[in-house]
DRENSEFI-674287 format. One record per residue (C-alpha): x, y, z; residue number from 1. Coordinates in pm, whole numbers, plus 50000, padded with zeros to 5 digits. Layout:
<nodes>
(node (X,Y,Z),NUM)
...
</nodes>
This chain:
<nodes>
(node (10786,33521,48998),1)
(node (10932,33320,49285),2)
(node (10635,33418,49502),3)
(node (10397,33275,49243),4)
(node (10572,32938,49247),5)
(node (10567,32932,49627),6)
(node (10196,33006,49618),7)
(node (10143,32713,49383),8)
(node (10323,32473,49617),9)
(node (10109,32595,49907),10)
(node (09789,32531,49711),11)
(node (09902,32180,49618),12)
(node (09930,32093,49986),13)
(node (09580,32231,50051),14)
(node (09389,32055,49770),15)
(node (09483,31772,49534),16)
(node (09261,31915,49260),17)
(node (09479,32225,49253),18)
(node (09783,32014,49161),19)
(node (09658,31976,48803),20)
(node (09579,32346,48766),21)
(node (09902,32453,48931),22)
(node (10104,32217,48710),23)
(node (09937,32360,48401),24)
(node (10012,32715,48508),25)
(node (10369,32618,48594),26)
(node (10413,32484,48242),27)
(node (10290,32813,48100),28)
(node (10539,32991,48324),29)
(node (10835,32816,48160),30)
(node (10675,32776,47816),31)
(node (10674,33152,47756),32)
(node (10754,33478,47931),33)
(node (10394,33568,48021),34)
(node (10513,33790,48304),35)
(node (10238,33955,48509),36)
(node (09966,33762,48325),37)
(node (10084,33423,48452),38)
(node (10175,33568,48791),39)
(node (09823,33704,48833),40)
(node (09666,33367,48747),41)
(node (09877,33184,49006),42)
(node (09795,33446,49270),43)
(node (09425,33411,49192),44)
(node (09446,33034,49238),45)
(node (09610,33080,49576),46)
(node (09342,33327,49687),47)
(node (09063,33091,49575),48)
(node (09214,32799,49768),49)
(node (09252,33011,50082),50)
(node (08886,33113,50050),51)
(node (08774,32749,50028),52)
(node (08988,32652,50326),53)
(node (08832,32929,50538),54)
(node (08476,32804,50484),55)
</nodes>
């Protein structure tokens, strides 16, 4: 789970738009014990941001 949070912080630095999405996901993280579901969403966000940065 710690890796997911770190990923979120990294995305925030890359794009301001991601801040809103990351914050929403972070809230879900603490709101309930989603587990792998939430972790997967955060990882997906990070991958998407990296893809955009590459182009």
